[in-house]
Structures are given as structure tokens and as C-alpha cells.
C-alpha positions in Angstrom: 209.2 92.7 71.2 206.4 94.6 69.3 206.8 98.3 69.8 204.0 100.6 71.0 204.5 103.1 68.2 206.0 103.6 64.8 207.4 106.7 63.2 207.3 106.6 59.4 209.2 109.3 57.6 209.1 110.1 53.8 211.4 112.9 52.6 210.1 114.6 49.5 211.6 117.2 47.1 209.5 117.9 44.0 208.1 114.4 43.6 204.7 115.3 42.2 205.0 112.8 39.4 205.6 109.9 41.7 204.2 110.8 45.1 200.6 109.6 44.6 201.9 106.1 43.8 204.2 106.3 46.8 201.6 107.3 49.3 199.0 104.9 47.9 201.4 102.0 48.5 202.4 103.4 51.9 198.7 103.7 53.0 198.1 100.1 52.0 201.2 99.0 54.0 200.1 100.9 57.1 196.6 99.5 56.9 198.1 96.0 56.6 200.2 96.7 59.7 197.1 97.7 61.5 195.7 94.3 60.9 198.9 92.3 61.7 200.0 94.4 64.6 196.8 95.8 66.1 197.2 98.5 68.8 200.5 99.8 67.4 200.3 103.6 67.0 201.7 104.8 63.6 202.7 108.4 62.9 203.4 108.8 59.1 205.2 112.1 58.3 205.8 113.4 54.8 208.6 116.0 54.9 208.2 118.5 52.1 211.7 119.9 51.6 211.9 123.0 49.4 209.1 121.7 47.2 208.1 124.0 44.3 205.7 121.6 42.5 202.4 120.0 43.5 203.9 117.7 46.1 202.2 119.4 49.0 198.8 119.2 47.4 199.2 115.6 46.7 200.5 114.7 50.1 197.6 116.5 51.8 195.2 114.2 49.9 196.5 111.2 51.9 196.2 110.2 55.6 199.6 111.5 56.5 200.9 114.5 58.4 203.0 117.0 56.4 205.9 119.1 57.5 207.4 121.8 55.4 211.1 122.7 55.6 213.5 124.6 53.3 216.8 122.7 53.8 217.2 121.0 50.3 219.0 118.3 52.2 217.8 114.7 52.5 219.5 114.1 55.9 217.9 117.2 57.4 214.6 116.2 56.0 214.7 112.7 57.5 216.0 114.1 60.8 213.2 116.7 61.0 210.6 114.0 60.1 211.7 111.7 62.8 211.7 114.5 65.4 208.2 115.5 64.3 206.9 112.0 64.4 208.4 111.3 67.8 206.8 114.5 69.1 203.5 113.4 67.8 203.8 110.1 69.5 204.2 111.9 72.8 205.3 110.0 75.8 206.1 106.6 74.1 209.7 105.9 75.2 212.4 105.4 72.5 212.8 101.7 73.5 209.1 101.1 72.6 209.3 103.1 69.3 210.2 101.9 65.8 211.4 104.3 63.1 210.9 103.4 59.4 211.9 105.4 56.3 211.2 105.3 52.6 211.4 107.9 49.8 208.9 109.9 47.8 209.9 108.1 44.5 209.5 104.6 46.0 206.7 102.0 46.3 206.6 99.9 49.4 205.0 96.4 49.4 202.0 95.7 51.7 204.2 93.8 54.2 206.8 96.5 54.3 206.4 97.7 57.8 204.8 94.5 59.3 207.9 92.6 58.2 210.2 95.1 59.9 208.2 94.7 63.1 208.3 90.9 62.9 212.1 91.1 62.6 212.3 93.5 65.5 210.2 91.1 67.6 212.8 88.4 66.8 215.6 90.6 68.0 216.6 92.9 65.2 217.4 96.5 66.1 218.2 97.7 62.6 216.5 96.3 59.5 218.2 96.8 56.1 215.7 96.1 53.3 216.5 95.8 49.6 215.3 98.0 46.8 215.1 97.5 43.1 214.7 99.9 40.3 211.4 100.1 38.5 211.9 97.9 35.4 209.6 100.2 33.4 212.3 102.8 33.6 215.1 100.5 32.3 216.1 99.0 29.0 215.4 95.3 28.6 219.1 94.6 28.9 219.5 96.6 32.1 216.5 94.8 33.7 217.9 91.4 32.6 221.2 92.4 34.2 219.5 93.3 37.4 217.6 90.0 37.6 220.7 88.0 36.8 222.9 89.7 39.5 220.3 89.8 42.4 219.3 86.5 43.8 216.2 86.1 46.0 217.0 85.1 49.6 220.5 86.5 49.5 220.3 90.2 50.4 223.6 92.0 50.1 223.0 94.1 53.2 223.4 97.5 51.5 221.9 100.5 53.2 218.9 102.3 51.5 217.0 105.1 53.1 214.1 103.9 50.9 213.9 100.7 53.0 215.3 101.2 56.4 214.0 100.6 59.9 215.5 100.8 63.4 214.5 101.1 67.0 214.1 104.6 68.5 216.6 103.7 71.2 219.3 102.8 68.7 218.4 105.8 66.5 219.2 108.2 69.4 222.2 106.3 70.6 223.7 106.5 67.0 223.1 110.2 66.8 220.2 110.2 64.4 220.3 111.2 60.8 223.0 113.7 60.1 222.3 116.9 58.1 224.0 115.4 55.0 223.1 115.9 51.3 223.7 112.2 50.8 224.8 109.0 52.6 222.9 110.1 55.8 221.4 106.6 55.9 224.9 104.9 55.7 226.2 107.1 58.4 223.3 106.3 60.7 223.7 102.6 60.2 227.5 103.0 60.8 226.7 104.7 64.1 224.2 102.0 65.0 226.8 99.3 64.4 229.3 101.3 66.6 226.9 101.1 69.5 226.5 97.4 69.1 223.0 97.3 67.5 222.0 94.0 66.0 221.6 94.6 62.2 219.5 92.3 60.0 219.3 92.3 56.2 216.2 91.1 54.4 214.7 91.0 50.9 211.3 89.9 52.0 209.9 93.4 51.9 211.6 94.8 48.8 210.8 98.3 47.8 210.5 99.4 44.2 212.2 102.8 43.6 212.4 105.0 40.5 214.8 103.9 37.8 215.5 107.5 36.8 219.1 108.6 36.0 218.9 112.0 37.7 218.0 111.8 41.4 217.5 114.2 44.2 221.0 113.6 45.7 224.3 113.6 43.7 225.4 110.1 44.7 222.1 108.4 45.4 220.4 105.4 43.8 219.9 107.3 40.6 223.6 107.6 40.2 224.0 103.8 40.6 221.3 103.2 38.0 222.9 105.6 35.6 226.4 104.1 36.0 225.1 100.6 35.5 223.3 101.6 32.3 226.5 103.3 31.0 228.6 100.2 31.8 226.2 97.9 30.1 226.0 100.2 27.1 229.8 100.2 26.8 230.1 96.4 26.7 230.4 94.5 23.4 229.6 90.9 24.5 226.1 89.5 24.0 225.4 88.4 27.6 224.8 91.9 29.1 225.6 90.4 32.5 228.3 91.7 34.7 228.3 91.9 38.5 228.2 95.6 39.6 228.0 96.2 43.3 224.9 98.0 44.4 225.6 101.3 46.3 225.8 101.4 50.0 223.5 104.4 49.9 220.1 105.1 48.6 
């Protein structure tokens, strides 16, 4: 079932260096969705959470709605963004609404949202997309490790707020994003599973996220990248390949 409307939420905390790239890619993806799923209303919301840099100026240069909050909390930012988007969409019922999230340091592919909607039409109620670090931010050995341990067509089903979609009905039944400093995405998906939602993992709309070592949440994707780099640096064999599980969070 193709929804009538989509809420797209991007939490941002001081992402001026990466936000232009993020919103350029998001705009392309939304335009693509307009071609593949004509008639679907889309409400993109950028949540500017305690930003002290030029993030707001950058966001306002793109065709998105902005919302300022001062929570310094990614869970609160996603939750506020979803509420704002649903309010903008008005009387579209939750069962006819899809919610998609990414991050301000991430670049979505053109088919990012359209692929989620296609999976939803095929019965998915939660879509877990893959992410990969920007190889430009990694050492050659680290990039080679990532390629060697991630096989196309075999997504692990990890939860990443940078590439997540779910039906509005399931979102509400699961309690929405909690006001957590990290793992808000994992907790939401855990709640969705608890209410019996059909969860589908895919790597056909992989998102590229920053490969930085210091992220906006203490245990987020940046911590995983940093830990992987440290483990590879400590190894003395020449292969540079060791399976290190990706995090269940962003």
C-alpha cells in the first residue's frame, strides 16, 4: 500500500560542514520519489537542536521546513521532528503515513525514500536500511576492512537512525522516539517488534554517513568507526581483515 503522505525527519546539531551535502542529496531523493510515487505528500523537517554554527542558515537555503529546539538530545529531536511533520500533514491518518529519518552528516541515495515506499507497498511496516562510512574519512586499511566484511545483498539488519523508515501507525503503537541521548532508534524498533510489526532489512538504498571519530552521541556510529580503527591499528597481521560487528545503533 502506497501511503498518502511521508514525514521525513533530519536531526541536526552543529553540522554546518556536512549539512549542505546532506540536504542536496535529500532534495534529489525527494524529487525522485515525486516521480516514482506521484501524489504522495512529503513533509521534510530539519530539526536544529541547540545549533551554534551556521546550520540554520544552510538549512533555510533548501526546500525543507526547519524547527529549532534546545534539547541537545537526538531522541528528543527526532520525536519533535516527527510531531511537527505529522502536524503539517494535517488530517492524513497514521495508517496512511510513512515516517523516514536520516542524519545531518549523512548522504542518502536518490532511491532512498522510494525504495522504502516500495517495500512498504510489499508489506513492510519497518524498513532497516544499511549505512556505510564515507571512505574518504578512513584509512585505506580501514576501508578495505569494511568492504571485506560487508557483503552486498546480505544486510545484517542493524538499526541506524540515518536510514530508517516505518509506518505512522506502528510508530505511534511503539511509543515513538524516546527522549534518549542515544539508541533512540534501537528502542523504537524494539517497540515496533513488540507490537508485531513486520520488519524488513535492505541494503538497496544504502546511506553514506560521516566516518568521523567524534560524533554527536557518545555511543553512536562514530564510536563504532573509532573502535574499528583502533582494533585494526592494534593488529600485527598483514590482512587487516577481522569481522567486527556493526553497532545496533546509529
